[in-house]
N, C-alpha and C positions, 0 to 999 in steps of 0.2 A: 505645269507644275513648279517652273523654275521662277517664274515670276513673284509668287509670293515669297519666296526664300531671298530673291534680289529686294524686295522691299523692306524685308526684315534688315538687311545688312545695311541699304542706305538709310534707315531710320537709325542704325547704331552708328553713323557715320562713316562708314564704309562705302566706297562707290566703285566696286568692281563691275568690268566691262562683262557682261554676260550675254552669251549667245546659244541659241538652240538649233541645232541641224539636225533633221531628220532624214533616215536613209532605212531601206530594206535590207539588213545585212545577210541576208540569202544571196541579194542580188549584186554581182560586180556591178552591174551598170548603175545603181541607185547608189552604190558606196563613190564610185567615179564621181558622180554627178554633185553628191555631198562634198568631195573633198574638193570639186572644182570650186563649189560657192565658198566653204571655208577659206581655201587658200585665195581666193579673188577678194574676200572681205578683210581678211587678216594679214594677208603677204606670205604668211609662213607660220608653221607650228613648232614651238621647241619642245613641248612634252605630249607625247600621245599615249594614252591609256586605252587597251583595246580591252573592253568590258562586257561584250555582248556576250549573251548566253541563252540558250534552249537547250531542252533536253527531253528526250522521249525515254519512258521507263518501260520496259517488257522483254519477252523472250525475242531474241535476233530472228528467229525463224518467222515471228509473227509481225515483224517491224515493218511497215510501208517503206517501200524504197523513197518516197516523197521525205518522209521524216529523216531518214540516214541521211540523203542529200541535205535537207534543211540544217540538220544538226551539225555536219561537217561544214557545211558554208558559212553558219554563224558563230561556231565557235573556233574555226580553224581559219577558213579561207579570207574572213573579213580580215584577219590580224594581216595576212599577205597584201592585200588589197588596200589598207590605209598604210601600213608600212612604205609600200612602194611609192605611194604618193607624197610622204613628208620626208624621205630619206634624201632627195636632191638637194631641199634646202638645208636640211641638218649637215649634209656633207659640205654645201658652201659656205656654211657658217662655222664649222668643224664643232657642232655642240648640238645636242638635243639628248633627251630620255625617250625611251619607248619602255612601256610595261605590258605584258601580255598578262590577263588576269585567268589563270588557269583554274585548278580545282585539286584539293586533296588527292581526288580521283586520276587527276593528270599526273600524278607519282604512284599509285598504288593500283588504283581501278575497284569497280565492285560489278557486281552482276545486274544483269538486266538493263545496262546503260551502255552498250557497245557501243553506238557512235557517238556519244558524251564522252566516254573515256578515252576513246581513239583520238578523238579532236582536242581534247584537252591534253593528251601526252604529246599530240601533234603541235600545240601553242607553245609547250614546255622546249621541244626539241628547235623549235624554229627560233626561238628566243636566244637558244645556247647557239645555233648556228650562226644567227646575225651578230651576235655578241661578238664571236670570233671573228668574223669579217670585219668587224668595225674596232678590234682590239687597237687599232694604231690612230685612232680619231679621238675626239672628244665627246662622241656618242657612247651613250651605254643603253644596254638591252637587258630586263630583266622578266621573269616570270614570279608571280607571286601565287599563292594555292590556299586561299581561305577553305575552310571545312565546315560543315555543319555541327552544330553542338546541341545536345542535350541537356536539359535542364532540369531540376528536381521538382520544380513548380508544376505538378500535375493539373493544377487548375488552370494553367493558361489555355487559351484556343489551339495553339498550335502543339501544344503538349498533348491535348485531347485526341486532336486529328489525327497525331502520329500513334498514339494508344490504340485509337480506333482500328486503323490499321494493321499495327503490329501491337496486341496485347501482350505476347511475349517480352515486350521492353520492359512491362512494369515491374518484373521481376528482376531487373537489372538495377532499379533506382537506388537500392541500397548500397550497391557497390561502385557507386560514382565517385569520382577522383574529387579531393578535396580544394578544388581551385574555386574560388569566392567568386561570384559574377558581382558587379557594383549594386545589384538589387539585393544581393544578400544568399541568392539561390546557389547551390552548387552546380560543376558543370563539368563536362568532359566531352572528347570528341566523340561522335557518334560511331558505332562500332567497336568502341574500346570499354 
């Protein structure tokens, strides 16, 4: 998946070094092995973006224990495992950037996603705690909170799928905010 993008960049006159490292983000051992490979090849990491995400949707009482554990491992514990491996080098150089990709649900939550919401809240809390630990250094830690967006284009595949699952959303299309997307469609955050 990375190679076609790399080829286009090279064709445009850019020659960035791009490497891909695979890991099972639900496995501390797999993450540790990946981080060992990365550090062996690159020597150190200046910028770490923790962006792994999985999500089980359904009532808490019917959530399989394995899904709870996977959601927490990928969405929260993976942040811990990668941070603990890059921090020694960042501290040594007194510089680094860490970004935990949370979610709007890491701030406010939503029903039927207990593990996801708990883990994303945890990723935000971890970023805040780590930022305070590192406040006297040149290392910054932040969390970002992407959200889903509904668009008025009900002909898109995503819109049709959403409306098939939630037909009641069709009634709100006339009340969407006036924020224009580059496509010319109108958009608003889901649930608002």
